[in-house]
C-alpha positions, -999 to +999 in steps of 0.1 A: +285-113-310+281-080-293+250-058-294+232-028-277+201-038-260+177-009-257+138-009-249+111+014-236+122+047-254+086+059-252+095+089-274+069+116-269+063+109-234+056+139-210+068+142-174+033+155-161+026+182-187+063+189-196+074+176-229+106+157-229+118+156-266+152+174-259+159+152-229+150+121-248+174+134-279+202+138-254+202+103-242+196+087-276+226+106-290+246+091-261+232+056-273+244+061-307+278+072-296+280+042-270+271+017-300+300+034-320+325+034-293+318-002-283+318-013-320+287-033-316+276-060-342+240-048-339+215-027-320+181-041-304+150-019-298+129-041-279+095-025-280+076+008-267+095+028-293+069+055-289+045+064-260+015+064-280+002+046-308-006+080-324+027+097-319+029+134-325+050+149-354+075+161-330+080+122-317+082+108-353+109+134-361+128+126-331+124+086-339+134+094-375+167+113-365+175+085-342+170+057-366+189+076-392+220+081-369+217+044-361+217+036-397+248+058-405+266+032-379+264+007-406+253-020-384+220-041-383+191-026-362+167-050-350+132-038-340+100-050-323+069-033-314+055-030-278+021-025-263+026+013-266+033+011-305+010+011-333+020-019-354+008-006-384+028+027-383+059+013-368+060-014-395+055+010-422+079+001-452+095-026-431+099-049-462+121-020-479+139-011-449+151-047-442+172-045-473+192-019-456+196-038-425+166-022-405+144-052-396+113-041-381+089-071-368+052-063-357+034-095-368+038-127-345+031-150-377+067-142-389+084-155-357+098-185-376+120-161-396+149-154-375+175-126-386+209-142-390+239-121-379+272-140-380+269-170-358+237-158-341+199-162-349+178-134-336+141-141-332+119-110-332+089-113-310+065-082-308+042-076-281+014-102-286-020-111-271-034-147-269-062-140-295-034-128-318-014-159-316-047-180-320-058-163-352-022-164-367-014-202-360-053-215-360-048-229-325-069-227-294-051-203-270-063-190-238-034-178-217-004-158-225+019-186-214-003-211-239+005-185-265+040-181-261+043-220-263+028-220-296+053-194-306+082-213-292+071-244-313+070-223-344+105-211-338+122-244-345+152-234-325+186-247-336+206-253-304+238-257-325+236-219-330+236-189-306+201-179-304+187-143-293+151-135-286+137-101-286+105-100-266+081-072-251+062-090-223+060-094-187+083-123-176+094-135-142+108-165-124+081-184-110+074-176-074+091-142-074+083-105-075+093-079-100+113-048-091+086-021-101+090+013-114+068+042-120+031+031-128+043-007-126+035-026-094+053-053-078+034-086-086+037-122-081+039-147-111+000-153-111-023-157-138-047-132-122-022-104-121-010-084-150+016-055-158+007-029-181-023-051-195-002-082-200-002-115-180+032-124-167+048-154-182+072-179-167+107-168-179+120-203-176+101-210-207+129-191-225+158-214-214+163-225-250+179-191-256+213-177-250+200-143-243+163-130-241+163-092-250+133-081-229+113-047-230+082-036-210+097-029-176+112+002-168+135-007-140+165-026-152+172-059-139+180-094-146+149-118-145+171-150-152+206-156-159+199-155-196+173-126-196+174-089-189+152-057-189+175-031-199+149-004-185+138+031-197+165+057-204+147+084-185+129+087-152+090+093-162+076+093-127+080+110-094+087+076-075+116+069-100+137+097-086+162+075-068+161+050-097+193+043-118+192+044-156+216+027-178+226+013-212+230-025-217+258-039-237+255-078-243+283-099-257+278-137-264+309-157-274+308-195-277+273-193-260+291-176-230+270-144-220+285-112-205+264-082-197+279-046-190+261-017-178+272+020-188+255+049-170+230+072-189+237+110-181+204+128-182+200+164-195+181+170-162+179+148-133+147+141-114+143+151-077+119+152-049+124+178-022+107+178+011+108+205+038+094+237+049+096+266+022+126+281+042+144+245+039+134+240+004+148+274-009+180+270+009+187+237-007+214+236-034+224+214-063+189+209-077+187+241-098+189+219-131+166+192-120+131+184-128+118+192-092+089+177-073+084+194-038+067+180-007+061+212+012+055+207+050+038+238+063+008+241+084-003+276+071-010+286+035+018+303+016+009+328-011+023+320-045+042+291-033+047+275-068+060+308-081+085+311-052+097+275-057+101+281-095+121+311-092+148+289-074+141+259-094+135+267-131+124+228-139+101+226-110+071+204-118+047+200-091+040+210-057+022+189-029+015+200+005+021+177+036+007+183+073-013+213+060-044+226+077-076+213+061-089+239+034-055+258+031-044+234+003-030+251-028-047+241-059-043+249-096-062+279-106-078+280-141-084+310-158-107+293-185-124+264-170-139+255-203-107+247-216-096+225-191-100+186-191-124+168-166-095+148-155-075+180-144-107+196-126-113+163-107-075+161-097-075+198-085-108+190-065-092+158-050-061+176-041-078+204-023-099+182-002-079+149+003-046+170+009-026+147-018-025+140-055-041+110-071-020+081-077-015+068-111-040+040-107-064+062-094-061+087-123-065+058-147-097+048-129-112+083-129-104+087-164-124+055-176-154+067-155-153+102-169-150+086-205-181+063-197-201+094-186-193+111-219-206+080-240 
């Protein structure tokens, strides 16, 4: 059994305010070509297909094109919903599509119905919350681990066959930390912590499976000999500039597992450049990159962003370092009434704090502003 393991496509996601549809199409086409070249037996899409529960028309068109290209390979496609997906939207027409080999699972109640391909049972477990498991199985469930235990019992796994679990949750070996990426944070396996709103689960509970195809964490990594996050295909945050992105090909033969990584070639790399204006403008090799700039200047520079963009067409954002207080360039809004409160506060904070808001801070401020509007 050989398959392509993908997760966290986040179709429709932006880099700051820059749409990434062409970037996503570029790497998704690579995924289709790799599946064909490797002659895989099936393709797994392990959650967060979309970046939003209400994807745009552009996002749904891109997903439709991608799914159609995979379908033309003539191989089964197995899909689960993630925490960013709408189960109702992603699961639309799933019963009909299953007749053509496209298996979409968005309901935990169906976990006892594995998809059988050759000598392997594939269990499709979408993103879940304890309350959903409690309702589906009429049992008292308080934690994510308790919920997962209920689901494991319902699967009734046949150990005489090869078994693969598709799962979109935060899972870790007990007592370790995760390799974080982007908006995620490094967390110990502790019931008091969460990643993306989901309590972490001890990955040792999945030992009954020959392979656990995970989704939810954007940095590619093995969290157990039999469990892997393939990671996101693109870099979506400034602190991911040095991260590596890859495709994961998995082979299971007589319960022996082999994992191969194939590099992703992005349409545009993501780079963070730091230095004085003269140093930044003298750098070469980043003209096709999405560029963040940390500018080290003590005095105000007129039209700094425009000068940088003239050199780097895919310039994303500028942040001043070591600048004299009060000389920090902030966005200028021609029509304040059309600007969101989040953007206005971010500009205010950048001007007087000398740095941008972190992602967690942005989330906190957004929640406060939303409460104010109620």
